[in-house]
N, C-alpha and C positions, 0 to 999 in steps of 0.2 A: 898674421899675426907672428911674432917675433920668434925664427927658430931656437935659440939660446935664452935659458932662465938668464934672470942676475941672481949672485949670491944669494944663498939662506937669509932671511932678515928674523930678528923676533929678537922677545923680551925674556929672560928665562923667568917664567912663570912659579907664584907662591903654592896656588893651587889652581888647578885646570881646568877651565870649561873650553869643552875641544867643542868649537862651533863649527862642526862639519858642513860647511854650508855649500852644497855641490848644488852648481850653479850651471843647470844642464837642463833640460827643458822637462818639464813635469805637468800634465792635465793633472787635476784631481782635488780633491777637498781640503782645506785647513782645517786642521783639530783647534776645540771650542775650547774659550776661555783661558785668563791668564793663571798661571803658577806661582808659586813663594820661589823669592829670589835664590840664587844659590848663596851657598857659606861664603860667608868671606875669609880670606882674600881671595879672590878669583882671578882666570886667567884663561885666554880664549885662543884657541888654535884654529887656523883656518887653511884649509887643502884645496888646491885648483889648478887653475893654470893664468895667464895674464892679467883676466879681468877681474883676479881677486888680490894680486897684488899689486892691482894699480900700475900694468906697463904703461906708459907714454902720459901720463897724467897730467903733466906738465908740459904737456908739448913737446918732450923729447923721447929718446929712444933706452929709457932706462925705468925701470921698475922701482915704486913708490909706496912702498907696505904701508909706511906710517901716512898715509892718506889713502890706504884701502875702506871700501865702504864694511867691512869685515874689523880689521887689527888698526884700522889710523888712531893716530894720538894727535893727531896735526888738528889746530883747530880750523883749517877750512873744512874737513868735513867729518859731520857727528856720526861717527861707524858704532859699531855692535860696542865695542869697548868704552866709549867714551859715552854711550849712551847707560850702559849696564853701571859704569861709574856714577851718576845723576842719580840712578835710581837705588843704589844703595847706601846705607848707612853714611854719613860722613869721616871720612879719612879711611875707607876702605881703599886698599889697594886691588885693580883690576889691569892684569897685564896681559898682553898678546903675545903668540907665537905664528907666524904667517911662514907655511913651508910651500905654500903653492909654488910655481914652476912655470915662467914663462914659458911658450910652445908645448907644453904638457900635453900630448894625447891621451887618453886612458889606456894606450896599448902599450905607452913607455914605460921604459923602466922609473922612469922619475915621477910617471903618471899617479893618476889619485891611488892606485895601490898603494905604491913604495912610498908615498908621503904621509898615508893613514898608517903604514908601519911603525912611522916615526912620531906618532902622535902619544904621548906620555901616558903611563902607568894612571896619573891624578887626576884626569881629565875629566872636568864637569859638564862641558858643553863644546862639541863640535860642529865647525860651520864648514860645508864644502862648495867650491864654486869651480864645477867642469863642465865638457861638452863642447867649449866653444870653439877650443884647439882644433875636436876631432872635427869639424865642420869647417874651418877658416884657417889653417895651416897653410902655408905657401905652398907646401908639397899637394896639397889637395886638389889638382887640378884635372880631376875625372871623377865622373862620377861613382867610378870602381874603386877610388881612395878612400871612399867615406868609411870610417870604421860599420861594422856590421851593426845593426839594433841587437843581436842577441849575443853577439860578443861585448859591446857596450852594457848591455844589464849585467853581466856576469863579471866583468871588473867592476861594475859599482856592487854588487853583491860582493864580492871579495873585500873590497875597501871600507864596507859597513863590517863585515865581520872580522876584518883586523883592528876596528875601532872596541867593537862589542868587547873581543877578547881581550885586550891590553887595558882598557877603562870600561869594565861592566858596568858604572856608575854614571855613564856620560852619555846629557842630552846629544842628538844628533839630529843637526837642521841640513835640509837639503832646498837649494835655492835653485829655482826652474832657468835654464838656458833664456839670455834674452831672445829678444824676436831680431833677430839681424837680417830677416828677410824685410823688415818695415822700415829699418837703416837705409835699406837701400831703395824704398818707395820714399821714404822722408827726403834723404839727401842722397840721390842717385851716382852724380859723375864728380867724383874728385881726382885731381893726378894726385897728390898725395900716397893716394892707395897702391901705388908699385914702387919699387924703394931697388936700387941696382943691387944692394948687397942683400937684402931679405926679400926680394920679389914681391910678388902679390899679396895683398892682403885678402881675405878669403875670394879667393881666384873664382869660384865656381857663382859667384852673385857680381862681383864687379871688373873679373879680369876681360878687357877688349880682345875682342877676337873671339874669345872664349864664353863669354858666360851671356846666355842667352833663355827666351824662355822657361826651355826644357831645362837646363842646370838648375836656373832658379826654382821651378817648381820639384826638382828631385832632390835638392837642398832644406826648401819647407818643409815638403814630407819627412823628410832622414830627421829634423828638427823635431818634428812632433812625434816620431820615433821614438827618439832618445828622452823626451817629457816624458813619455807614456812609461818609459823603463825606470826614470827618476821616479815615479809614481811607486811602480810595481816594486821596487827594490826598498823603497823608504817604509811602504806600506805592510811589510814583512819585518821588521822590526820593531820592537815594540817602542824603544825609545827614542827612535825616528819621525821626524817633523817634516812635511813637505810644503812649500810655500802658496802652493794653491795658484800659480801662475803670478804670481806677483812680480818675478822679476821679469816673466814675458809677456806683459802685459803693460810694461813701461814704454812707453814713447817717446825714444832719445832724439832730441832734435839736434840740430847742427852745433850748437854754442855748446852742447852737452856732449861733442866727442871731441876728441883729442886733435890738434892741428896736425899731428903726426901721420894720422893717416886716416883719419877722419872714419875709427872704426871703434878703438877701443874708448871707453866713456874718460872724458874730461873729471878735474874734480868736482865738478856742477852735475856729471853721471854718475858719478863715485857717489856723491852726497844723494842721489836719485835710488840708487841701489841700497843705500844704508836703510833709507825712509823706507820704501817698498819693502823689503826681507823683515826690517824691525819690526813694522806692521801685522807681519803673518806669522811672527813669533811669539815665545812663551812669557813673552813680557812688557807688550805694548798696552798701554791704556788710556782712556780719553782723559781730556782735561780738566781740573777742577771747573765744581758749579762756579758761578761769579754771582757778586750783589745778595747774597743770603744774607736773610735780615728777619728777625722773630720778634713780636709785638705782643704783648700782654694785653688782655681785654677782659669785660667782666666774664670768669670763670671759662676765659676761652685763652688762644693763642692765635694769631695770625701768622704765615709765614710766607715769605715772598722770595723770590730769586730770578734771575735773569734768564734771558732764552737759554735754552742749553747749548754748549759748544758744538761747534760739525762733527766733532771727535764721536757724541755721545747719543744713543738711541733713547736714551732717560734718566731719571732719577730717581733713588733711594733715599729717604729720608726715616731716619731711627729717632726715638725719642728715649731720654731717659733722664732719673733725676737723681742728684748729688754728684754728677759728673757726666764728663760729653763722653757721647759714643766714641769707641776706641777704632769702628769701623764698620763696615757696610751691612756686618750679621750682630754688631754688638746694641741691645736694647728693643726698643719694642717699635715693629712697623708703622710710622702713620702715612705715608705715602709711597706710590711707585706709579710712574710715568711720565708724561711727556711735558705734563704745564709746567707755569710757573708761578701758582700760588696755591695756597691750601689753610684753611681753618679748622683748629681742633676746639671742639667743646667739651662740658663737662669735666674740665678741668678744675685742680684743688686750688684755690684761692693761696693768696700767699707761699707758695710751694713753687721752686724755680723749678724751669723743664731744660734741659738742655739736648740741644738736636745738632744731629751731623747729616749733611746731603752729601751724598755718593754720585755721581754719574758713573754709569755703564754704561758700555758697546752694546754691538750686533752680539758678540762672540760673550758677554757675561764678564767681559773683564773691567775692576773699578780701578775709577780715575781718585785721587786723593780729594780728602775730607774737606768741606765748609762747616762753619761751626757757628752755630748763633743759641743766645736763650733769652728765657722770658720768665716773667712771673705773673701769673693770673691776678684780676681782681675779686672781692665779693661782691654778691649782688647788693643795690641798694634795698633796705628789709624798711617797709611801710611803721610807723610807732602802731604802739603796741594798742589796740581797739580802733584803730582807723578804721579797719574792715567790718567794724560793726560787730565785734563775738570774734570766739574763738575758731577753730576749725580742726577737721582730723589731719593726722600730717599726709605729707604728701605720698599719694601710691607709686609704687615700684613695679617697673614692666621686668619681668625676667626674659632676656632676650632667647630668640627663640635658636633652635637648633636650625644650622647648617642643610640646605635641600642643593646639593651641588646639581648641574646638569653639564652635559657637554654633546656637542653635534661636530659634525666634521663631515666635510666635502673635500672632492678631487677633480682637478682640473689639468687639462682638457679632457675632452671623454676619449677621443681617441689620441691614441701616442703609440711612438714606433721605439724600437731600439735605438738609443743615443738622444730621444728626445727628455724633456724634462716635463715632470710633474710636480703641482703645486697643492698641497694639502693646507686646507683651510680649518682653523677648529677653533670653536667658540666654547668659552665654560662662563656660565653663570649662577647666582644665589638666589632659587626663587624666593627663597626666604627672608631677603634681607637681612641676614647674621650678621655679615662683614666676617665673613666665615675667613679664619688665617690661618695660616703653614697649608695654604693651597698648591699641590703637587699636579703634573699634569705627566703621567709617561704616555708614551707614542712607541709600537711598536714598528717599524718598517718593512716591509718586504726584504726577502734575500737578497733579490735580484733588483735591487737599483743601490745607488750610491748616493750618501750625502750630499747638497751643495751649499745649503744654508737652512740656518733657523732662526728663529726671531720674536719673540712675544712683545707685547704693548705693555707688559708691567712684571714686574721681578728683575733678576739679575741676568736670565736669559737660560737659553737649554743646552746640557752639555750631552756630550756621548754620540754615539757615532749610528747603529743598528737600535739600538734602544734608545732615546730620547727623553730626558728628566729634565722637564723645566717647572722651575720654581716661581710659582704667580705671586706670592706672600699672601696677598687677600684679596676673596671676590667679595664685593657688597651689594650687587645692584644688578635685577635682572635685566635690566634696560639697558646699562651700559657692561656688554660682555668683554671678558679679557682674550684679548685674537691673538693666536699664535699663527705663525704659517712658516711650513717646513717646504723646500725643494728640493727634489731629488733627479737624479739622472738615472735612466733606464739602459740595463745593463743587461737584460737578458729578456725573450718574449715569454709571455704566458699569461695567467692570474694574477695580478698583484694586490696583496689584500695588505690594508694598515690597521690598527687599532688604537684608540686612545681612551686613556683611562683616568679619570679626576677623584683624587684624593683629599683629605683634610686633618690637622690635627683633632678637631672634633669630629664625633660623629657623625653622619646624615644622618636625618630623618627618612629620607627617601633615595636609598642608593641603585633604584632600578636606572635612572636615567643617569650614571655616573660612567657609562659605557659606551662607545660607540665604533663604526666601520665601516671603513669603503673599499669598492673593488673596482678597478679598472682591469683590463685584457689589456696587455702591449703587443703590438704588432711586431714580426721579425721585419728586420732592419730592410728597408726597400733601397732598390740601386738609385745611387746619383741621379739628381734631374740635369737636366741640360737646361732646366727653362730658368734663366739667373733674371736678374731685374734690366729686364730688355724696356719698361718704363715703371713709371713711380710717380704716385701723386700723394703731396703734403699737405697739411696745414700743421702752420708752426705758432705757437705761441709763448710767449716770454711772459711771468708773473714773478711776483716776489712772494716770497713763500714765510718769509721772516728777516728782522734784520741782516742775517747773516746766509741765509739761502734763497735761492732762485730756481723757478723750475720753467726748465724749456721744456713745452710739450707737443705732439705732432700725432698724427693718425698717418698711417704709411701703407699705400696698396701697393701689393707688387706682386709679379712672376713668382712660383714658388721656388727658393733655393732648401737648402738644407742646412746652413749658417746664414744667418745678418749679424754683422758687425757693424756699431754702431759707436761715434764717435763725434767730440765736438772739435775743431781745428782752427786754427788761427786765419779768418780770412784776407790779412795781409800782416808783414812781418811784425810791426808791434803790437800785436795780438796775440795771446798765450794759449796755449792749448790749455782746454778747462779740463778739471778733475771733475770726474761723475762721482759725486758721494755716496754715502750708504744708505740704499731705500730707494734709488735709481733705478726706473723700470724700463725693458724691452721686451713688449708683450708678457711672459710668466717669467720672465729672466729677473733677478734681482741681485742688486751690487751688495757683497758684503763690506770686502777693504774698499778703500778709497781704486777706484780704477780709471785708466784712461779710456777702455773701449769695453763695452757690453756687448757678449753674444747670444744670440736670441737661435735656438733648437728648433729649424720647423719639424713637425710633424703630421703635416695634413697634406696627403699627394695631389690636393686638389691645384687646381692651373693659375690661381691667384689667391693671396693671403693678404687679410688684412691687422696688422699691426701696432699696437698703442704704444707710444715711445714717452715716460715721465722721466727728463733727466735733472736729478737736483746737483747745481753746480753751486760754485763759493760766488757770494754776490760782491767781493773786491776784486774778484777778476774778470767780472762780466760786465764790461766798460758801456757805458752808452752811447749809442752813436758808433760802435768801432762794429766790423764786419764779421762775421762766423759764419764756419760752413758746419751743418750738419753733414756727416759725411758717412757713406753707406756702401758696405762690401759685401756681397753676397758671393756664398760659394758653394762649391759641392765640398761631401765630406773629404774626399781624394783631390780637392783644390784641382781637380783637372780643369773644371769650370768656375768662371771668377767675372765680376762685373763690380763695377763701381761708380754712386750715382752721388752728387753733392748736391745740396740744397744752402744758397746763401741764405740770413739773415740778422740784425742786427742787435746787438745788446741795448 
């Protein structure tokens, strides 16, 4: 990394979003649900090092904050500033101030603490991007030169405190340190990483005659420690949001690295950082539903729409008369799920009904609405006397009270500290009453942290320790509404989780509205030395929908602590495949789009079998092109590591 940063660059803000993108490594959970946009006009502050001020993005030795993932205004990078401008009302001013200094370590006077002190009092959002310099400066050519994790954590605490003191109303976003160890794996040898003036870039990874397995292992361990420090520091500040490893899990290819040193992100790399961090932020939302149409029938309306966009996990449809729904909570709910059609009956003939369809993602964020309207027709009435006489008026049936029931299970049966637990909850209505306003509440044990939560109906789940899942309605005992929650175990002992369901209407029999499960977590075991000495796999590729293909496999491997799975190109003209939401490795499930998904082994048995279901975009899976299913097994401390690659064709 360059030792001397470029001069400070920025545009004077009108209202300030202090986007403190702390690009250091953090491992943790992304908070759920989209939030209201800031009040216009908007300004974004970014603090950090050369990754955040886009040093070398054009293949030179200069900073380009106008092309930064955080504050960029150039069309070459769809930055946070540009994305906010697209989301805000037309004409809204969104300005950015990039205070990041290339080469600044957290311990430097012009590092994260000094930059945080320059954040304005009118800030709304702060993006922080630091940590890479602490690992990769040219003067870090010995493991002893690395900033100690405790010191690193203290500097982050000080920076966040400075921001909240100056701008108490500001949101703070902390992004993880990119995985530079992966860059070494992907692009190992480049002479441009040495410069006679700047010295070596990332000496512990790249320097000839210095870097070896021991320095690289120490580097990776320190990177993970920095990430943990970032997570913990952010968690201690109410207004702070961590990116959930979005930046760390990016896999930067050679074309996404600057030709200056094949370390700093190029324009394509900055774009990739912008996309990943924005998706983990407050304002990301799924794409709109397409092809939404309404056709009136006899006392009915048929609604149809195209398959959901890849960015969505479901769709909610609202119904109104007199005017179209203004949003996903306006009007009566008539559909929530993943289908592409529904028919509404018992509607008033001659009355025009207006419908809004709103896609939602795994975190409960809604996309733009799609709208349609239709008018039901009247049923044909037979001529008087045609039936042979008069008749009694039609009988009416009173809708029964709902009888909600909740069931709950947890797996696996054995789990250790650091392992993942999956809670599966099903909600039914035994009276088929189409119970409206159904809410599921789940109390998680204190000894776990939330990894992901998703429901197959409604806008999703919110919360961390106590989750609230709004399921809209439940109509049929044969068609349960399912909720899946994944947590990571932090402490050993008895783990008790409780689920309870409620609705707008009183329940006819509340005795089965509550369920609980108990599992005992074992203490953390010593790292295993048994890694992937052999593996068997059966790979299948199937088309799930117009936009999504599924790569499935069952692998049997010697036990490890962590198994990392990705799909990489089998030759240069193939793309590394994105793993879409709901991809699965064992009990691990992707939330935001990922390049890699990790599975934590919890069984000490010598051999384990893991099922993989990797959802990938059809547009990237090219027929006949070779791909590689890449499996990396490692111990928790990364002392033991093994890689196996299995080839297949699209």
